[in-house]
N, C-alpha and C positions, 0 to 999 in steps of 0.2 A: 504494499500500500504506500504512494507516494505521498508525501506533505500536503499536496494539490486536492487530494481526493478524500485528506479527513476534514471531518466536522471542524467547524470553527473552536468551539469550544474543546477539541482534544489536541488541537495544534500545538500549545505550550509543550503536552507530554510528549507529543511525536517529538517534538525538535529537539529535547531535553535526550530522550532514547537514540536521535540520531546522534546527536553530538556526543554521547556517552559512547555508542557505537566506533566512531571514528577516533575518539580520547582514545580507546583499548585495541584500535585497530593499529595507529600510530604506537604506541607503546609496545606491543607486540611485535611489531615491523623492526623498532628501534633492537630489543632484546633479541630478536632473532638473527639480526644481520652482525651483532656481537658474537652470537654464538657460531653462526657459520664462520665469520671471520676468524676464531680462534686467538686473535691477540691477545697476550695478556691486559692490556690497557685500555680493551673494549669490551671485556668479557662480561658478561649481564651482572655477576656480583659486584661490577663496579660503578653500579648504576645508581648508586646514593654517596658515592666515592669521588667520582670526577665523570659527572652526568653529561657535561660537555662533549666529553671524548666518544662516548657513544651517539651521541645527537650528530656531532658533524660527520662520523664515519656512514651514517645512515641517511643522512641530509638529504642528498642526490637521490635516492631512490624514494624517499618520501616524498619528494617534489614528481619524480616521473608517477608514482602513485595516484597523486593529485590529478595531474594530468589527464591519466587516464579516466578518473573517477568524471572528470567533467564531460568527457567524451562519452563515458559508456552508462554513467550514471549508476553504477553499480559497485557498490566499495570491496565486498569479498573478491570480485573479479578483480578490480583495480589493483588493490593492494596484493594480490595474489600473481598476477601477471607482471608486476614491478619487482617484486621478491624473486620471481624465477628468471628474469633477466640477469638480477644481480647475483645468483646462485650461478649461472652461465659463467660470468665474470670472475667469479670465485672457483670454478671450477677450471678454467682455463690456467689462472693463478695456479694452482694446484700442478698442475702439469708444468708448468715452468719451474717452479720451486722443486720440483722432481728431477727434471732433466738439467736445469743450470744453478738452482741453489739459491737463485736470487728471484724476489717478486715482480710483478709485471710494473712497468716505468711508463709515462707517457708515450715515450719514442716507440714502444713495441706497437702501438696501435696503427702505426704505418706501414704495420707488416700485413693488415687487412686487404689493403692493395695489390699485394705480390700473389695472392691466391689466385689469382686469373693470370698470373704471367709464370707458371710453371710452379708457383709456390704449393700448391695442392701437394702434388707427390710429395714434397720433401718433407712439408709442414705437417700434413695429413698423418704422415707415419710415427708421429708422437702422440697420437689420439688414444686413449686408453683400449687394450684389446678385450677387456672383459666388458660384457652386454649392459651389466649393473646400471652406469653412469647414462646410457641410453635409453632403460627402460624406464630410470626414474624422471629423464626429461619427457618421453611420451605420458607418464602418467601426469606429472603436471601441466601438460598442453593439454590432456584429456577434462582435468579438473577445472581447468581454464573455460573450455569449450561447454562443460556442464554449468558453470557459473554463467555465462552467457546466455544459457537456454532457461534456467531456472530460476536465478536469483532477482527477485523483485527492484525494479529502480528505486532510487533514495526520491528522488524529485521528478518534477514534470520535464518534458524535453523541452517545451517553449518556455522560455524565461525572460523575453523580452529585453535581449542582449545581456543578460545577468551573467550567463555561461560563456559568453565569448568573449567579455570583460575577464570573468576569472582566468579561463583557460591561456588568455593570452598573457595575461599578468603571471601567472605561473611557468608559464612559458618562456617569458620573457627572463623571469628571476634563474629558471634553470639554464636557459641559453646563456647569461651574463656569468654564473659560476664556471660550465663545461668550456665557454670561449675564454676563460683567463682574465676577466675584468681584473683590474687593481685592486678595487674595492675589497675585493675578497680575501686578497694576501693579506690584511687585516685580521681575519678572524683564521684563516688556515696559516698559521705561522709559526715558527719554534716556543713562542712564548705562550701562546694562547693552548697549543696542542705540544706534542712532544716531537721534534725532527734532530735528524742527524744528518744534514747533507751528503755525508762521506757513507753513509750506509742506509741504503733502499730497506734492507730488510729490518734493522732495528728500527727504523721509522714506523714501518708496517706494522710491527710486533708492539710497540709502545702505542700511537695512533690509528691504528686498524688500516686495512690496504687501500680503502677508498679515498681516505683522508691522506694517505702519504701519497698516493696518484694524484691527487689535488694539490698537496703543497709542493711537489716538482713541478709540478705543471705551472704554476702560479710563479714561482720563485727563479725558476730555471727554465722552464719552455720559453718564455719571452726575453730572458735576457741575453745581450749582446755584449761581449766585453770590448772593449775600447783599446787601441793600440795606443803606447805611450812612445812617440818616437825618441824622444831623450833617452828613456831608459833603454829602448835599441840602439842607441848611436853609442853608449856608454858601455854597454856589454860588448859592441863590437870594437870599441876604442881599446879595451880592456885585452882583447884578444888580437889586437893586432899584429904582434910579433909571430903569434904562433898561425896565426891565418896565412901571413906572408911565406911561412917557411913550408906549410900545407900546400899553398897554389904556386909552389915553383916548379917551373916546366921542367919534368925529367929528361934526361939525355934523349936525344935521338933515336929513335926504337927502327931498324929498319924492315922488322917484320910487318905483318898485317894488322888491323885492329882485331882483338878476338870477338870471335862471337860469344853472347853471353845468355846463358839458359838461367832462370832463377826458376825453381820448383817450391811453390806452397803446398805445403805437404798437410792435407786435413788433419786436425786435432793431434799431430806428431809431437812426442815429448818422448825422451827416454825413462823407463821406467825406474832406471836404477837410483831416481830421488825418492822412490816409494821404500818403505822399512819391508821387508822380505824379499826384495829384488838388488838390494845393494851390488850382489855379486852374481847377477844373472846377465849373461851376455846375450839380450834380446836384439841389440841395434850393432851387428858386428861390423856393418859397412860404415857406418856414421863413424864409430871409435877409427877404423883403419883411415876413413878418408881425414879425420881431424889430426893423424899423425902427421899427414903431408898439407895441411893448410893451417887457416884459422878457423877458431871456433867458440862456443861459450853458451852460458845461457842467456836466454831473449826474453826479456820483459814486454811482455804485449800488454793492450787495453783492455782485454775481453776473457772470458771464461766458457768453457763448456758451447760455446754458440759467438753469432755476432762475427762472422769470419771477415766482413768487409770492414770493418774496425782495423783488424791488422792490416790487411789488404790494402788499405786506403794509407796509412802511414807508410808502408814499403815503398809503394807506387810514387808519393808524393813528399817525403820527409819531413812530414808536418803531424807533430803529435797532437791528437784528439784530446790530450789533458787540455790543450789552451784552447778548445772549442767546446764550449759545454753543450752549445744548441747542435751540436752533430753527434747525434747519437747514432745513426745510419749515416754516413755520409753521403752513399751513393742515393739514396730518395731523398735528401734534402737539399743534395749541389744545386745551385740556380745559376751558375753560370757556365759559360762555353767555352771557355780556356783554363785549366787546372794547371798551375806550375808543377814540375816535380821531374823525378829520374827519366820518365820517357820523353818527354819534350827536351830534356837534356841530350839523351843518347840521339833522340831524331837530329838535332842540331850538328850532330859529329857525324853524320851521314848513315846513320843505324837504319834498319827496317826493324820495326817494331809489331810484335806479334802476340796477342794474347789467347792463349787455349784453355779450354774448360768443358768438359764432357757433360755440361749440363745446360738447362734451358736459357739460353742468353738473355732472357728479360728478367729473369728473378736476380732478385737485388738490384734490376734497374743497369745491370753491367751494360748493357748494349749500348746505352746512352751515356752513362759515366764514363766509359772508356775510351769514347772519342772525344770527351771534354779533356781527358787526362792526355791524351795523344797518340792511343794505338793505332797503326796504319790499317789493321785487320785484326777481326776478334774469330777464331777458329772454335765454335760452340758444337754442341749435341749432336745437330744434325750433320757438319760437316766432316763428322769421325766417320770411317767405315761401318756399313752397314752392319757388319759381324764384330765389333768391337766387343772384346770379350766384359762379361759383366760379374762382379763377387757381392754377394747380397743384394743390396737395394739399387746400390751405384756401379757407374762405370768402373771397372779395373784399373788399379794403378798402370800395371801393365799395358793396356789399352793409350793411357794416357803417355807413358816412355815411348812407344811406336810412333806417336802422333807426332813428339818433338822430334823424333830424328826426320821423319816423314816432311815435316817442315825446314827444317834445316838445307841450306844449299850449298854445294860446294864451291860455287862462283858467284859473283856479285857482292853489294854492299856487307857489310858485317850486319849481322843479325841481332835482335834482343828480343827473347822468347821468354815469355811469361807464363807460365804453365800452372793451374788451381786444380788440383787432386780431388777426389771427392770420395774415395771407397771406404775411407775410414770414418766417414760422417756418421754420426749418432741417428737414431736411438740404435742402443745396442741389444736388441732383444731378438735380432733377425737373423737366422741362420746364415751362414756362409757357404760358399759352394763347396767348400770341403771341411764338412761338420766333423769327421774323425780328425783331421789335422786340427780344429780346435779342440777337440776335447783332451787331446792329448798334451796340451799346452798345461803347465802345473801352475798354481797360485799357492801363496803363503795359506798355512792353517787359518782359520777363522773367517775368510771369506767364503760364505756359502750361497746357495740357492742363486735366487733372480741377481746378487750382485757377483758371484763367481762367473755365472753364464753370460752376463755382460762384459765382464773384464776379460775372458777369454776370448770372445767375440773381438774387442778391441783389439787384444794382443794378436789375435790371427792376421786382423789387415796392418795392423802396424807394423808387423814382421814382413809383410809384402810391401809396404811403403821403404823399408830398410833396404831389400832384395832390390828393389828398382833402382835405387839411390846408386848402389853399386853397379847396377847393370848401366845405367845412363852413364856414370863416368868412364866405365871402359869403353861405352861406345863412343863417346866424347873424345878419350884418349886415342883412338884409332882414326879418327879423319885427320885430313892432311892440315886443315884450317885450325888457329890456335881458339882457346876457348874457357870462359870462365864458367863454374857452375857455384850458385848459390842455393843453398836449401835451408827450409827451416821451417816448422811450426805454426799455424797460425793461432794456437791456445791449446790447454790441454780438454781433453775430451770429459764429459759430465759423467763422471764415476763416483759419485758422490760417499754410495754406499761402501766401496771399496777402500776411498779415501778414510774414511770416518772409522773404518777397521783397522786397518794397516798404520795411517799416519805418514809423514814424510820424514826423510833423514835430517832434515834442519830444524823440525819441530813446528814450522810454522803451518797454517791452516792452507787449505786448497786453493782458495782466491790469491793467495800469496805465492805460489809456485812459478817460477820461469819456465820457459820451453827450452829450445834450443837452436841455434844456427850454427851453419858452416858455409865456408867461401873455400872454395879450392880449384887450384889449375888440374885438371886430370892428366895433362902429360907433363907437368913439371912440378913436383911436389916440393914444398918449402919448409923450412923450420917451424913446429907449430907454433900456435899463436893461440893462448885461451883468454878469452875478456868477455866479461859483460856490457852486453850493449841492448837498448830498446829498438824495437820494431822501426821506429821512425829515423834512427841511426844506419840501417842496415844499405839505404841507397848510397850515403856520404861514403861508407867503407867501399861499395863493390865498385863507383866511379874511379874511387882513388885507386883501387887495385888493377882497374883498365886503363891505368893512365890518363884519365881525364879531372883535370886538376883546375877549370876555369870557371868554375859554379863556387862562388865564394860563400853560398848559403850551405851547401853540401860540407864544405871544409869545414864551416863553422860547428855544425853539428858534429864533426869528430873530435874539434878542439875541445869541445864540452861534454863530450861523451863519459867521462870517468865521473863527474859530477852529477849528471842527468839520469844516466841509464836506471839507475835502481828505482827512480820515482813513477815510471809507468809502471801502472797495476792495473787489475781487474777492478770494474764497480763493484763495490762493496767490502774489498780489502779493506785489512785495516790500515790507516792512514800511518806513514812512514815518519818517524820523526826527522825533521831536518835541522841543520843548524842555520845560523843567520845568514852565511855565505849562502850555500845552497838554495834559501829559500828568495835570497836577492837575485841570482842568478836565473832561478825558475822563474819569476815574476819577470823579468827582464826577457827571456828566451820567450816568453808569452807575447810579448807586444811584438818581436821579431817575426814570429811565425804570424801572427796577424797581419802585419805590414805585407809578409811574401804572400798570403792568400790573395790581399788585394792588388798584389800587382804593385807594390810602393815601396819596396825594399832595395831595389837594385842600386838607387840612386846612393845609399847609405854604404853598400857593402865595395869593399875592393875589386878590382876587375885583374886578372890575368895578363901578364905581358909578355907573351912568348919569345921577345926578341931579348930582354934582359933577364929573364927568368924570375922576377918580382913580381910583387901584387902592386898595383897602385890603386888608390881609390878613384869613384866614380865620380867625386867632385872636382877631382886632379888635385888634392892636396896629400901630404902624405901621412896625415892622421885626420881622423874625424872629428869635425869640430860640433860641439852641442848644439851651436844655435842655428846650424842648418834645420835640426829636427822642428824647428817650429814653422817650417815652411813646407811640412810633410801634413798632408791632409789625414783625418783620422776614417 
């Protein structure tokens, strides 16, 4: 019975009952949101201790329920549908926590657009195999449909514009919140709620997932750092002598410029950093080649996923540490020209080719690679029709074959950037040779699902090591000189195994470094072991190739010892910095921002081929800080 059909004498009582019903629904929604959330700060037993935390976390859902109520006039239907959609959000968050050990972040919603670009095959593999979540969703939808058919309406359909006004008001409030209107930042902030900017996990645990998403969206989603040209100039001036030394022209080399092959190996790391694997030789080719070249720990800006974060740093030499707004850079780039290693190599006559056995549209690589400067992108459809698969994805052996097929014995030098995919998670899919997988020993204590996932990963990781050795041998047999850079983009998401075994250094999984290797397959050198960050790899590679005229890359090498370990995955515990490190880090942020905007070159020294020294772009022997005032931000 609607309010309009009630006799006038009974309307106050009817109105009171409706008010009590809505109050009860709102309270139930808030408490159930806290219960589903599971965070200690928004649990139902905190209702009388910190009610604001529970309300803030449930507020977007409440506004959505009110919007549905205005449209449907059915309270149980409206609140039930809003809660169902909210539960779906929490289900997706649970999947991310299981695979990557970090909660949802605002940038993750950019992945929705990737579902129609080849992403469903990859992302869909992370969906639960058990039917229960899907049955629960179907039951929820059935209840919604039942409520639509059977629940009486709360008020009449025609309200002389009142419904339209109410709906527009609720929609405006909800839209301003989700749209990031700055006024909301005073409510969703670290003083009103609990926020640790360096830890989304801790923020979500104390303030709830929804509040965490809104706080990061409001405080960091819209933020743009501004470059300080004076700080950049000061840092460059301090590095003057070291920069000039790095940029000296090497002796004339009568040989041809080397072909350069870079392999970004999916989820590759040396298991020897895990307890129980210290003495296992699971990466014999990596260790053999490391004894003939340069290698060491590689600090990357992601964990378990987000390959393009590491990939972007390697191709551009820019640290995402200095770009808070670039969580998924290829999806957010809005410039047609991105400076980096690829364009530097093109300027030196290299043909630049990217190779990846997956859909080229996924992660927006087909567009991003053009901006970064690749001449060609050889993707899944260009591979032979009989290219081998292992598990869910293309085998690393097929990628090695394609690398060798693309290399030419004549013509300009080539730069090949190959992205593997065989070892991509999730790790619950049987590989091509299950018997070989089962024969891989794992330490005691790792059992059931964790054991099977670890064995599956190690199976694919050993294939990556085998292909590293095979590729090095094939390159050594060619007539043309070559350099081979190999690195892992991030550690795999094996949270269960990590928690059971732990790591040799005693740190957590988010603080672990991967590995990198740079070698000349034909001419070994004395081994060099050094910590680097992924954004420092291009400078090291160019230097080894004899290309010294890009002062920015030379600067990354000068600063590598100070800054390498500061690169870390989101959610990793912050690392203590001394005053000098912090000052250098802040100045380097300005250098990176100016580099991205194309405004750094005038501040950097230029190579002088005739004298073998560096001269500054403004013609002075040392940078003057007053020139910075003329550099726009």
